[in-house]
C-alpha positions as CSV (number, residue, x, y, z in Angstrom):
1,M,0.5,21.8,-26.4
2,K,-2.4,20.4,-28.6
3,L,-5.5,22.6,-29.3
4,Y,-7.8,20.7,-26.9
5,Q,-5.2,20.9,-24.1
6,K,-4.9,24.6,-24.7
7,L,-8.7,25.1,-24.5
8,A,-8.8,23.0,-21.4
9,A,-6.0,25.0,-19.8
10,D,-7.8,28.3,-20.7
11,L,-10.9,27.1,-19.0
12,Q,-9.1,25.8,-16.0
13,H,-7.4,29.2,-15.6
14,Q,-10.9,30.9,-15.6
15,I,-12.0,28.4,-12.9
16,D,-9.0,28.9,-10.8
17,S,-9.2,32.7,-11.1
18,G,-12.8,32.9,-10.2
19,V,-14.2,34.0,-13.5
20,L,-16.1,30.8,-13.6
21,R,-17.5,29.7,-10.2
22,A,-19.1,26.6,-8.9
23,G,-22.4,26.0,-10.6
24,D,-21.8,28.2,-13.6
25,K,-22.7,26.9,-16.9
26,L,-20.0,26.6,-19.5
27,P,-20.8,27.6,-23.1
28,S,-22.2,24.7,-25.1
29,I,-20.0,22.6,-27.2
30,R,-21.4,24.2,-30.5
31,Q,-21.0,27.7,-29.1
32,T,-17.3,27.0,-28.1
33,H,-16.8,25.5,-31.5
34,R,-18.1,28.6,-33.3
35,Q,-16.4,31.2,-30.9
36,H,-13.0,29.6,-31.0
37,G,-12.9,28.2,-34.6
38,L,-12.3,24.8,-33.2
39,S,-13.6,21.4,-34.3
40,V,-16.6,19.9,-32.2
41,T,-14.2,17.0,-31.6
42,T,-11.6,19.2,-30.2
43,V,-14.0,20.9,-27.8
44,V,-15.4,17.6,-26.8
45,R,-11.9,16.3,-25.8
46,A,-11.2,19.6,-23.9
47,Y,-14.5,19.2,-21.9
48,S,-13.9,15.5,-21.3
49,L,-10.4,16.2,-20.0
50,L,-11.7,18.8,-17.6
51,E,-14.4,16.5,-16.5
52,S,-11.9,13.7,-15.9
53,Q,-10.0,16.1,-13.7
54,G,-13.1,16.9,-11.7
55,L,-13.4,20.4,-12.6
56,I,-16.5,20.3,-14.5
57,E,-19.5,18.0,-14.8
58,G,-21.7,17.1,-17.7
59,R,-25.6,17.0,-17.0
60,P,-27.9,15.0,-19.3
61,Q,-29.8,17.5,-21.5
62,S,-28.4,20.5,-19.6
63,G,-24.7,20.9,-20.7
64,Y,-21.4,21.3,-18.6
65,F,-21.1,23.0,-15.3
66,V,-18.3,24.0,-12.9
67,R,-18.2,21.5,-10.1
68,A,-18.4,22.6,-6.4
69,S,-15.2,20.6,-5.7
70,A,-13.4,22.4,-8.4
71,T,-13.4,25.6,-6.5
72,A,-13.7,24.3,-2.9
73,G,-10.8,21.8,-3.3
74,S,-12.8,18.9,-2.0
75,P,-12.5,15.5,-3.6
76,D,-15.4,13.3,-4.7
77,A,-17.2,11.6,-1.8
78,T,-17.1,8.3,-3.5
79,P,-13.8,7.2,-5.0
80,P,-14.0,5.8,-8.5
81,D,-12.8,2.3,-7.5
82,A,-15.2,1.8,-4.5
83,G,-17.0,-1.5,-4.5
84,L,-14.7,-3.0,-7.2
85,S,-14.0,-6.2,-5.1
86,P,-16.9,-8.8,-4.6
87,S,-17.2,-10.9,-1.6
88,R,-14.0,-12.8,-0.8
89,P,-13.4,-15.8,-3.1
90,Q,-13.9,-19.2,-1.7
91,P,-10.5,-20.7,-0.7
92,A,-10.8,-23.9,-2.7
93,S,-9.1,-24.7,-6.0
94,A,-11.0,-25.6,-9.1
95,P,-10.4,-26.7,-12.6
96,V,-10.2,-23.9,-15.2
97,D,-12.3,-23.6,-18.4
98,V,-12.3,-20.0,-19.8
99,S,-10.6,-20.4,-23.1
100,R,-13.8,-20.9,-25.2
101,L,-15.3,-17.6,-24.1
102,V,-12.0,-15.8,-24.6
103,L,-11.6,-17.3,-28.0
104,A,-15.0,-16.1,-29.0
105,T,-14.4,-12.6,-27.7
106,L,-11.0,-12.4,-29.5
107,R,-12.6,-13.6,-32.8
108,A,-15.3,-10.8,-32.5
109,I,-12.5,-8.3,-31.9
110,G,-10.5,-9.6,-34.7
111,S,-13.3,-9.0,-37.2
112,G,-11.9,-5.5,-37.9
113,S,-15.3,-3.8,-38.1
114,A,-16.2,-3.7,-34.3
115,V,-15.2,-0.8,-32.0
116,P,-12.4,-2.6,-30.0
117,L,-13.3,-1.5,-26.5
118,G,-12.8,-5.2,-25.4
119,S,-9.5,-5.7,-27.1
120,P,-6.6,-7.0,-24.9
121,Y,-4.3,-5.3,-27.5
122,P,-2.9,-1.8,-27.6
123,D,-3.8,0.5,-30.4
124,P,-1.1,-0.4,-33.2
125,R,-0.7,3.3,-34.0
126,L,1.1,3.9,-30.7
127,F,4.1,2.0,-31.9
128,P,7.2,3.0,-34.1
129,F,6.7,0.2,-36.7
130,Q,8.4,2.0,-39.5
131,R,11.6,2.4,-37.6
132,L,11.6,-1.3,-36.5
133,S,10.9,-2.3,-40.0
134,R,13.8,-0.5,-41.3
135,H,16.1,-2.3,-38.8
136,A,14.5,-5.5,-39.8
137,H,15.1,-5.0,-43.5
138,A,18.7,-3.9,-42.9
139,I,19.3,-7.1,-41.0
140,A,17.7,-9.2,-43.8
141,R,19.9,-7.6,-46.3
142,Q,23.0,-8.8,-44.5
143,F,22.0,-12.4,-45.1
144,P,21.0,-12.5,-48.8
145,L,21.5,-16.2,-49.6
146,L,20.4,-18.4,-46.6
147,G,18.4,-15.9,-44.7
148,V,18.9,-15.0,-41.0
149,P,19.2,-18.2,-38.8
150,D,16.8,-18.5,-35.9
151,E,18.3,-18.1,-32.4
152,L,18.6,-21.2,-30.1
153,P,18.0,-20.6,-26.5
154,P,18.7,-18.4,-24.6
155,G,18.3,-16.0,-27.6
156,N,20.1,-13.2,-29.3
157,A,23.2,-11.9,-27.2
158,D,22.7,-8.4,-28.3
159,L,19.1,-8.3,-27.3
160,I,19.7,-10.0,-24.0
161,R,22.4,-7.3,-23.3
162,Q,20.0,-4.5,-24.2
163,I,17.2,-6.1,-21.8
164,A,19.7,-6.2,-19.0
165,R,20.8,-2.6,-19.7
166,R,17.2,-1.4,-19.7
167,Y,16.7,-3.0,-16.1
168,L,19.9,-1.2,-15.0
169,E,18.6,2.0,-16.3
170,N,15.5,1.6,-14.2
171,G,17.4,0.9,-11.0
172,A,17.3,-3.0,-11.2
173,R,20.5,-5.0,-11.5
174,V,20.1,-8.3,-13.2
175,D,22.4,-11.1,-14.4
176,P,22.1,-11.3,-18.3
177,A,23.0,-15.0,-18.0
178,E,19.5,-15.5,-16.2
179,I,17.6,-14.2,-19.3
180,V,15.8,-16.5,-21.6
181,V,14.2,-15.0,-24.8
182,T,10.7,-16.3,-25.5
183,L,7.9,-15.9,-28.0
184,G,6.2,-13.1,-26.0
185,A,5.3,-13.2,-22.3
186,T,2.6,-15.8,-22.9
187,E,5.3,-18.4,-23.6
188,A,7.5,-17.2,-20.8
189,I,4.5,-17.6,-18.4
190,N,3.8,-21.1,-19.7
191,L,7.3,-22.2,-19.6
192,C,7.8,-21.0,-16.0
193,L,4.6,-22.6,-14.8
194,Q,5.6,-25.9,-16.5
195,A,9.0,-25.7,-14.7
196,V,7.5,-25.3,-11.2
197,A,4.3,-27.4,-11.1
198,K,2.7,-30.5,-12.6
199,P,-0.9,-31.5,-13.8
200,G,-3.3,-31.5,-10.8
201,D,-1.3,-29.0,-8.7
202,T,-2.9,-26.0,-7.2
203,I,-1.9,-22.5,-8.4
204,A,-2.8,-19.4,-6.5
205,V,-4.0,-16.4,-8.6
206,E,-5.3,-12.9,-8.0
207,S,-9.1,-12.3,-8.2
208,P,-9.8,-11.0,-10.8
209,T,-6.8,-12.3,-12.8
210,Y,-5.7,-11.9,-16.4
211,Y,-7.0,-14.6,-18.4
212,A,-3.6,-15.6,-19.9
213,M,-2.7,-16.8,-16.4
214,L,-5.9,-18.9,-16.4
215,H,-5.1,-20.2,-19.9
216,A,-1.7,-21.4,-18.8
217,I,-3.2,-23.2,-15.8
218,E,-5.9,-24.8,-18.0
219,R,-3.6,-25.9,-20.6
220,L,-1.3,-27.7,-18.2
221,G,-4.2,-29.5,-16.3
222,M,-3.7,-27.7,-13.1
223,R,-6.2,-26.1,-10.7
224,A,-6.6,-22.4,-9.9
225,L,-7.2,-21.0,-6.5
226,E,-8.4,-17.4,-6.3
227,V,-7.1,-15.0,-3.6
228,A,-8.8,-11.9,-2.6
229,T,-7.2,-8.9,-4.3
230,D,-7.6,-5.2,-3.4
231,P,-8.1,-2.7,-6.3
232,E,-5.4,-0.4,-5.0
233,T,-2.8,-2.6,-3.3
234,G,-3.1,-6.1,-5.0
235,I,-3.2,-9.6,-3.7
236,D,-4.1,-10.0,-0.1
237,V,-0.8,-11.4,1.5
238,D,-2.6,-12.2,4.8
239,A,-5.3,-14.2,2.9
240,L,-2.6,-16.0,0.9
241,A,-0.8,-16.8,4.2
242,D,-3.8,-18.2,5.8
243,I,-4.3,-20.6,2.7
244,L,-0.8,-21.7,2.9
245,R,-1.2,-22.7,6.5
246,R,-4.0,-25.1,5.5
247,Q,-3.0,-26.5,2.1
248,R,-0.2,-27.0,-0.3
249,V,0.1,-24.5,-3.2
250,A,2.6,-25.3,-5.9
251,A,3.1,-21.7,-7.1
252,C,1.6,-18.2,-7.1
253,M,1.0,-16.2,-10.3
254,V,0.6,-12.4,-9.9
255,M,0.7,-9.2,-11.9
256,P,1.9,-6.6,-9.3
257,N,2.4,-3.7,-11.7
258,F,-0.7,-2.3,-13.5
259,Q,-2.5,-5.5,-13.2
260,N,-5.0,-6.5,-16.0
261,P,-7.9,-5.8,-15.4
262,L,-7.6,-3.7,-12.2
263,G,-4.7,-1.5,-13.1
264,Y,-3.2,-1.0,-9.7
265,Q,0.5,-0.8,-8.7
266,M,1.3,-2.9,-5.7
267,P,3.1,-1.0,-3.0
268,D,6.8,-1.9,-2.4
269,A,6.0,-3.0,1.2
270,N,3.4,-5.4,-0.2
271,K,5.8,-6.8,-2.8
272,R,8.4,-7.5,-0.1
273,A,5.8,-9.1,2.1
274,L,4.7,-11.4,-0.7
275,V,8.3,-12.5,-1.5
276,D,8.9,-13.0,2.2
277,L,5.9,-15.2,2.5
278,A,6.8,-17.2,-0.6
279,T,10.4,-17.6,1.0
280,R,9.1,-19.0,4.1
281,H,7.0,-21.6,2.3
282,D,9.5,-22.2,-0.4
283,M,6.8,-21.4,-3.0
284,P,7.7,-20.1,-6.5
285,I,6.1,-16.9,-7.7
286,I,5.6,-16.4,-11.4
287,E,5.6,-12.5,-11.9
288,S,4.1,-11.2,-15.2
289,D,5.5,-7.6,-15.5
290,V,4.3,-6.9,-19.2
291,Y,3.0,-3.5,-18.4
292,H,6.0,-2.2,-16.2
293,E,7.1,0.3,-18.9
294,L,3.6,1.9,-19.1
295,H,3.6,3.7,-15.7
296,Y,1.9,7.1,-15.2
297,G,3.9,8.1,-12.2
298,P,7.2,9.9,-12.2
299,T,9.3,6.8,-11.4
300,H,9.6,3.3,-12.7
301,P,8.0,0.8,-10.6
302,G,9.9,-1.9,-8.7
303,S,9.3,-5.7,-9.2
304,L,8.9,-8.7,-7.1
305,K,12.2,-9.9,-8.6
306,M,14.1,-7.0,-7.0
307,H,13.2,-8.5,-3.5
308,D,14.0,-12.0,-4.2
309,R,17.2,-13.5,-2.6
310,R,16.4,-17.3,-3.1
311,G,15.6,-17.5,-6.8
312,L,12.0,-18.1,-6.2
313,V,10.6,-15.3,-8.4
314,L,10.3,-16.3,-12.1
315,H,10.0,-12.8,-13.7
316,C,8.3,-12.6,-17.2
317,A,8.0,-9.6,-19.4
318,S,7.9,-8.6,-23.1
319,F,7.9,-5.8,-25.7
320,S,4.4,-6.5,-26.9
321,K,2.8,-3.8,-24.8
322,S,5.4,-1.2,-25.1
323,L,7.2,-1.4,-28.4
324,A,6.4,-4.2,-30.9
325,P,3.2,-6.2,-30.5
326,A,3.6,-8.0,-33.9
327,Y,7.2,-9.2,-33.1
328,R,6.0,-11.3,-30.1
329,I,9.3,-11.1,-28.3
330,G,9.3,-11.7,-24.6
331,W,11.7,-13.0,-22.0
332,A,12.0,-14.8,-18.6
333,M,14.3,-14.4,-15.7
334,P,13.4,-17.7,-14.0
335,G,15.9,-17.6,-10.9
336,R,16.7,-21.1,-9.6
337,Y,14.6,-22.5,-12.5
338,R,16.5,-21.0,-15.2
339,D,18.1,-24.1,-16.7
340,Q,14.7,-25.9,-16.7
341,V,13.0,-23.1,-18.4
342,E,15.7,-23.1,-21.1
343,K,15.4,-26.7,-21.6
344,L,11.6,-26.4,-21.8
345,K,12.0,-23.6,-24.3
346,F,14.1,-25.8,-26.6
347,L,11.6,-28.8,-26.3
348,N,8.5,-26.6,-26.8
349,T,9.5,-24.3,-29.7
350,L,13.3,-25.1,-30.3
351,T,14.2,-21.4,-31.5
352,T,13.0,-17.8,-31.6
353,P,13.0,-15.9,-34.8
354,S,16.2,-13.9,-35.0
355,I,15.1,-10.8,-37.2
356,P,12.6,-9.5,-34.6
357,Q,15.1,-9.9,-31.7
358,R,17.9,-8.1,-33.7
359,A,15.6,-5.4,-34.9
360,I,14.4,-4.7,-31.3
361,A,18.0,-4.8,-30.0
362,A,19.0,-2.2,-32.7
363,Y,16.0,0.1,-31.8
364,L,16.8,-0.1,-28.2
365,Q,20.5,0.9,-28.9
366,H,19.9,3.7,-31.4
367,D,16.3,5.1,-31.6
368,G,15.3,6.6,-28.3
369,Y,13.1,4.1,-26.5
370,E,12.6,6.2,-23.5
371,R,11.5,9.2,-25.6
372,H,8.9,6.8,-27.3
373,L,7.7,5.6,-23.9
374,R,7.3,9.2,-22.4
375,R,5.0,10.1,-25.3
376,M,3.0,6.8,-25.0
377,R,2.6,7.1,-21.2
378,K,1.5,10.6,-21.5
379,M,-1.2,9.8,-24.1
380,L,-2.4,6.6,-22.1
381,A,-2.8,8.5,-18.8
382,Q,-4.8,11.3,-20.5
383,Q,-7.1,8.8,-22.3
384,A,-7.6,6.9,-19.0
385,R,-9.0,10.0,-17.4
386,M,-11.2,10.7,-20.3
387,M,-12.6,7.1,-20.4
388,M,-13.3,7.2,-16.6
389,A,-15.2,10.5,-17.1
390,A,-17.2,9.2,-20.0
391,V,-18.2,6.0,-18.1
392,Q,-19.3,8.1,-15.2
393,R,-21.2,10.3,-17.4
394,F,-22.9,7.9,-19.7
395,F,-23.3,4.7,-17.6
396,P,-26.1,4.0,-15.1
397,P,-25.8,5.6,-11.5
398,G,-24.0,3.2,-9.2
399,T,-21.4,2.4,-11.9
400,R,-17.8,2.3,-10.4
401,T,-14.5,2.2,-12.2
402,S,-10.9,1.3,-11.3
403,N,-8.3,4.0,-11.1
404,P,-5.4,2.7,-13.2
405,R,-1.9,3.6,-12.4
406,G,-0.5,2.4,-15.6
407,G,-1.3,0.1,-18.6
408,Y,-4.4,0.7,-20.8
409,V,-7.4,-1.1,-19.4
410,L,-10.3,0.0,-17.2
411,W,-12.3,-2.3,-14.8
412,V,-15.9,-1.4,-14.6
413,R,-18.4,-2.5,-12.0
414,L,-21.9,-2.2,-13.3
415,P,-24.8,-2.0,-10.9
416,P,-26.2,-5.4,-9.9
417,P,-28.2,-7.4,-11.0
418,L,-27.0,-6.4,-14.5
419,D,-25.6,-9.4,-16.5
420,A,-22.4,-8.4,-18.2
421,M,-22.8,-11.3,-20.6
422,R,-26.1,-10.0,-21.9
423,L,-24.4,-6.5,-22.3
424,Y,-21.5,-8.3,-24.1
425,R,-23.9,-9.8,-26.7
426,L,-26.1,-6.8,-27.2
427,A,-23.0,-4.6,-27.7
428,L,-21.5,-7.1,-30.1
429,A,-24.7,-7.0,-32.2
430,R,-24.1,-3.2,-32.5
431,G,-20.4,-3.5,-33.5
432,I,-18.9,-2.8,-30.1
433,T,-16.8,-5.3,-28.1
434,V,-16.2,-5.3,-24.4
435,G,-14.4,-7.7,-22.1
436,P,-17.0,-9.5,-19.9
437,G,-16.0,-10.1,-16.4
438,H,-16.4,-13.9,-16.7
439,M,-13.1,-14.1,-18.5
440,F,-11.2,-13.0,-15.4
441,S,-12.3,-15.7,-13.0
442,I,-12.9,-19.3,-12.7
443,G,-16.3,-18.8,-11.1
444,N,-19.1,-16.1,-11.6
445,S,-17.8,-13.6,-9.2
446,Y,-17.6,-10.9,-11.9
447,H,-21.0,-11.4,-13.7
448,N,-21.7,-7.5,-13.5
449,F,-18.1,-6.4,-14.4
450,I,-16.6,-5.5,-17.9
451,R,-13.1,-4.4,-19.0
452,L,-12.6,-1.5,-21.4
453,N,-9.5,-0.7,-23.5
454,Y,-8.7,3.1,-23.6
455,S,-5.5,2.8,-25.7
456,Y,-7.3,3.9,-28.9
457,A,-7.2,7.6,-29.6
458,W,-10.4,9.3,-28.5
459,S,-12.8,9.9,-31.4
460,P,-16.5,10.5,-32.1
461,E,-16.7,6.8,-32.8
462,I,-15.3,5.8,-29.4
463,E,-17.6,8.3,-27.7
464,S,-20.5,7.1,-29.5
465,A,-19.8,3.5,-28.6
466,L,-19.6,4.5,-24.9
467,V,-22.9,6.4,-25.1
468,T,-24.5,3.2,-26.8
469,L,-22.9,1.0,-24.1
470,G,-24.5,3.3,-21.4
471,K,-27.8,3.0,-22.9
472,L,-27.7,-0.7,-23.3
473,A,-26.4,-1.1,-19.6
474,A,-29.5,1.0,-18.4
475,S,-31.8,-1.2,-20.5
476,C,-30.3,-4.4,-19.2
477,L,-30.3,-3.2,-15.6
478,H,-34.0,-2.3,-16.0
479,K,-34.9,-5.7,-17.3
480,D,-32.7,-7.7,-14.9
481,A,-34.2,-5.8,-12.0
482,A,-37.7,-6.3,-13.1
483,A,-36.9,-10.1,-13.5
484,A,-35.4,-10.3,-10.1
485,R,-38.7,-8.6,-8.6
486,S,-40.8,-11.0,-10.4
487,R,-39.0,-14.2,-8.9
């Protein structure tokens, strides 16, 4: 147990035993720092952990107090994810044009000096790069003259076998012959979309949806149709069914497990219902399952693929979020479209680099992937709670957050009429990045939403950035409300 966890556990015991009662003030951070001989950062992390668990609350200029619900056992009156869905999106498809905003945001994040709260990438320090590099160097030494030849589709046989074994370990039986290795999940999604639809076709997506989905639709000249999505249960299957009764939809693109940006895990009953609906309409589903290994619960989540009996689910995943972002190795299991996806892979990029595939295969076979994942999941779940607590503490009243079940992003609804793009620009000027809600929709439904990345280890820099963001949000809210009153 780390020092801040031990301090949090000691304080929780005092609350549970009645030594500290509802309304009691805790010693200040500096008092605890001196009394226990701990660093200020350690004390802050302990208090933030207790706050995220609903045991204490921070009051501006006053300190930390034991919450009434901590001793009475009553939950918060307002769940954190209340009000995260705007009015239902209009059931009309539209061209997609989000790439410029996303590119500008990613360039700002890539500058290296900004606090990466808006980054779509996990903290590089979470991954076993040294072990993977040792495998890569050992493989390279086996081919000293001509180098390691790249792999033609479907990819390296050892890696494909290890991917199939991983699914089997998690309770899903797959056919290794269906797997096509790709350059990350992004290529897998693009290939699958290209295999099932043509320019001008309408593609149903979640609302909000991950912008990589929108990029694929935009690149191929297709149209997106946003479907109402619940922050706890995912895409509204009934709403999609109503759409399908009225118009043709070439395919549906969804992220049922720990969706970016909402973080939900779609219930198994909803997954079955979605696959059944697709089967009745003979509609392909492109399933992005890139976060499936980053679950916070005790069991591995199921996939849409597990409920598919007609080969309509094109399942896409990668190691980029769970093991090796820099290697950019993903895969597709495209069902009845498998041969077409393999052909498109060959036509688009010809081969996939061999060394990353072989290094990952060796790691999966020898180096304790599950042990690495358990450590990573525990850390992300804890940092999710800390980020949620910090947002509720430092941001304006009326701010709501998602309640992620996995992954590493938090969806934040700021009080209207606050403009997230203005907050994005002000934060960027102060060296802080956020993901503005505009990136996750083809319209302006999420003008007062932002996405935050909590994969980076909690630090004074991260906390200071959140304090600054909260102050900027309050300032924006005041100015936007004044402007609205004057109109």
